[in-house]
N, C-alpha and C positions, 0 to 999 in steps of 0.2 A: 487713800492719800491723794490729795490734789496737787499735781505738779504743773507748774507754768513755765514754759520755755519761750522767752522773747528771742526771736531769731530774725536777723536782718535780711538774709537771703538763703535760699536752698538751691543755688545753681550747682553745676558740676564742680566737684572738688572733694578732696579727702575729708576736710573738716565738716563740710555739709553732709557728706555721706555718713559720717559718724553720728551727727545729730539725727539724721533720718532713721538710722538703724536703732539707735538707743531709744528714741521716742516711740518707734513702732514696737520694739520689744517690750517696753514698759506698758504700753497700751494692751499688748497681748497678754501680759501678766495680770491685767485687771486694774492697773493704776488709772486714775482720772487725769489724763494728759491733755493739756491745752497748749497749742503753739500760737504765739502772737507774732504777727508779721506786719511790716508796713503795707500800706494799701496797694502798692505796685510791685512788691517784692516777687521775685521769680521762685517757682517751685518746680524743680526738675525731677523730683523723686515721688514715688507712690507713698503716700502717708496714710496711716491708720488712726491718727489722732485728730481731734477737733482743731481747726484753724480759725483763728479770730484775726480780722484785719484791723489795723490801727487807722488813725485819722490822717496820717501824713504819708507822703509818697515813699520816702526812703528812710525815715527815722521812726523811733518809738519814744514815747515818754510814759511817765507813771500812770497817766490817765488811760492809756491804752491797755494796761495790764490788769486782767481780772483777778479777783481774790483767789488765793490758793494757800495750801499749807507750806509749800516750798516754791520759791521763785528762783529760777536758775539762769544766771547770766552766762554768756559764752564768749563775749568779745568786749573789749574795754569800753566801747561806745554804748553797750547795753547796761553797764554797771550802774550809772547814776539813776536811771529809771527804776532799776531793781531795788536799789537802796531806798528810794523814796516810797515805792510800792510796798516794800517790806515794813517800813515804819508805819505807813498808813493802815495796812491790813493786819499788822502783827504776824506776818508770815516770816519764815526763815529765808534768808538770802544765801544761796550757795553759788559758787562760781565754778563752772565747768571750763577749765582753761585748755582750749584746743591748741593754743600756741602761747608762748611767753612773749608778749608784744614789746616790752621795753628794749629788748636787745636787737630787734630787727626792724621796727617801725620808727618813723620820725616822731618827734614830740614825746620823748621818753619822760619829760617832766610832767606830762599828762598821764601817760600809760602806767608809769611806775607806781604812783600813789593809789591807783585803782585796786592794787592788790592789798591795800590796807582797809578795804571796806567790809570785808567779812573774813572770819577765821575758817569758814567752811569751804574747802577747796577740793576739786576733783581734777586729776591730771591724767595724761596718757601713758607715761613711761617713768621708769626709775630715774633716768637722766633728768627729765623735767621736774620730777619731785625734788631731787637734790638741789637743782638750780634755784627753784623758788624758795625752798627752805633756807638755803644759804643767804638769799637776798632779803627775805621777809620774815623768816622764823616760823612759817606756816608749813606744816607737813601735809601734803595733799593725799587723798585716797587715789590709788592707781586704778584706772579703768582702761584696759588695753584696747588697741584697735582690733578689728576682726575682719573676716572674709565670709561672704555668703557662699553656701554650697553651689550656687549658680556659677560662680567663678571656679572653673575646674579645667583640667587638661582634656581636651577633646581628641587628642591623639591624631592631629592633622599633619604633623610634620613629616611623617613618612610618605605622604602623598603629594608633597610640594617639591619643587625643583631644589637641587642641592645647594643653591646659592645661600650663603649665610645671611640671615635676616637679623638686623639690629634695630631695636626700637627704643625711643625715649619720649617722655612727655615734655612738651614745651608749653609755656603759658605767656600771656601778655606781660612782658617785663618793663614796659614803658612807664616812666614815672618813678622808678627806683624802689618801689615797695616790694619787689620780688627779688631783690639782690641775693637773698639767701639761697636761691636756686642755682646761682652761679652759672647762668644759662650761656653767657658768652664763652666760658670755659668749656661747657658741654659741647657747644656747636664747633668750637675750634678743634676739640679732640675728635669729634665725629668726622669733621672735614679732613683731618690728618689721616684717619683710617680710610676714608673714601678715596683719598688721593693715592695711597699706596696699595689699596685693595679695591680697585674700581668695580669688581664684580659683586661686592657686597651690596645688599639692599638695605638702605637706612630709612626707617619710617619715623617721622616726627608726629606724635599724637597730640592733638590740641582740641579743646572745646570749641565748637564752631563759632559761637558768639564772640569768643576772645580773638580767634583768628581774624574774623571779619572787621574787627575794630583795632587791629594791631598792624600798622604799616611795616614795622620791623620784621614781623613774621611773614608778611606778604612778600617783602623784598627777599627774604631768605628762601621762600618757595621759588621765586623767580630765578634764583641762581641755577636751578635744575640739579643741584647736588643731592637733594633729599626729596623723598616723597612725603607729602603732608596727608595725614589721615585725620578726619574730623568726625569722630563718632557721635551720633545723636542719642544713642541709647546703649544700655549695658550689653546687649547682644553683639553690637558692633565692637565695643571695647574688648569683650571676651575673645572675639575672633582675632583681633589684632594681637592680643597677648599670645594667643595660641599659634599664630604664624611666626612668632618671634623666637629666634634661637638665643639671642643675647639681649637682655634688657639692661639699660644703662640709666643710672641716676647720678646727678652731680650735686644734689642738695647738700648744703653745709649746715643747715640748722632746721631740724624738724622735730617736733615733739613726738611724732609717730609717723613714719613714712609708709603710707598705705600702698601706693602703686607698685613699689618693689615687691611687697609681699603678695599682691595680687598676681604679678607676673610670675613669681615663683610658683604659686598655686597652679597656674596654667602651663607649667612645664618649661619656662624660660630660665636660662642661667643668668644670675644677677651679677652685674658689675656696678659697684657703687662707691661713692665717697662716704666717709663718716659724717653723719649729720646729728649725732646725739641719740635721738630716740630710736634710730634703726638698729642700735646695738642690742635691743631686746630680742631681735630675731636674726640678725645678720652676723654670721661668724666666718671670718676670713679662712679660706681654704677648706672649710667644712661644707658650707652651703652657698657660698658666693665668693667673689674676689672683692675685698674691701680695702680702700686706701685712704689715708689722710690727705687733705688737700695739699699740704706742703710737699708731699711726695711727687705730685704732678704725674701720676701714674695711670690715669684713666684710660688713655689710648693704648698704653702698653698692656694693660690688663685685657682690653678688648681683643687686641691682636694675639695675645697669648691664647685666648679661647678660640679665636679663628683657626689657629694652627693645631691646637690640642683638642681634638674632638672628644677624646676619651675623658679628659678633665671636664669639658663642657657638659657632657652627658652625666658625669658623676655629680657635679654641682647641681645640675638641674633636677636630678632625681632626689637628691638629699633636700634641696630647697622645697620641692613639692611636698615631700613627706613631712618636713618640719612645719610647713604652713598650716597643716591640719591641727596644730596646737592653738590656732587663733580663730575659733569660731565666734560669730557675733553673739551666740547664746552666752558664752563666757563673759563677754563685755557687758551685756545687759544684766547678768546676775551680779557682776562686780559693782555696777552702777546702783542696782537696787540695794545691795548691802551697804554701800556708801551713804545712800540717802537715809536708810534706817539708822545708821550710826550717827549721822548728822542730826536727825530728828530727835534721837534719844539724848543727845548731848546739848540740846538747845537751852 
């Protein structure tokens, strides 16, 4: 079966990692996978599929998309080209929804109707499945997020100083399109913790390219309250997770929240806000501390784990154990099953 994935970028990020892992896994299973990208699009992952470059710097149109059996859009801006290519080549258009754009991006009058372009839908979580079904009447196939065995606990914490190390991912939030990360809230809560517990080490993890183009993040670094970590590759990111005692996420709205799960796998205790998709793996008091945003409890939960080392250790151990239920092999198999169901129902 020939599968065509039009993808605008493969820079560092959870959605892009999902695309890289799924396409690699399908290629390993023997599918004919082609990734179509704009001429100057970034590729930060090792790919085992064929990459075809389009004619434009940052966009794709139907003429860039080669014939295939199923063409798979993954962001609302790729949908029109996939619709046209599907009609032209008589292929099936399926949508791999890595996020539900209408509720967190501007121009919902544009993003919302794109979900009416195909009945064939793949989503990341039960929460996202219900949300889209409620709004559009389409029940998507669930393909869960996953973790590579490379991400694991290196047991480094016993050899590091006893200072409690807290980490969180920050991104370029300028322009308003990353409001769902609630980053100002995250920073304020971490600053509160740092003020009352100055001996803690707080690391903010950010993709290097985003940090260097984000004046807000640069000003935050200049305050001296936090250490900025700019990993260029997975080895560096794994090390940062492994030196973390408490990993913190403030996202309000995620189809599937990958960094929290990765941190759990590497032995960190997770403190998180409810973001929808993270309920598939995050269970309050069982493998993490989870709060709803209205409770305004993020700093309090961090402080609770600073004081209660036994609880911190218990949550970290349970989180690490639970994370092994989320291998990429399961994600790839679920995607392959969804594709065959879609193909047989065309």
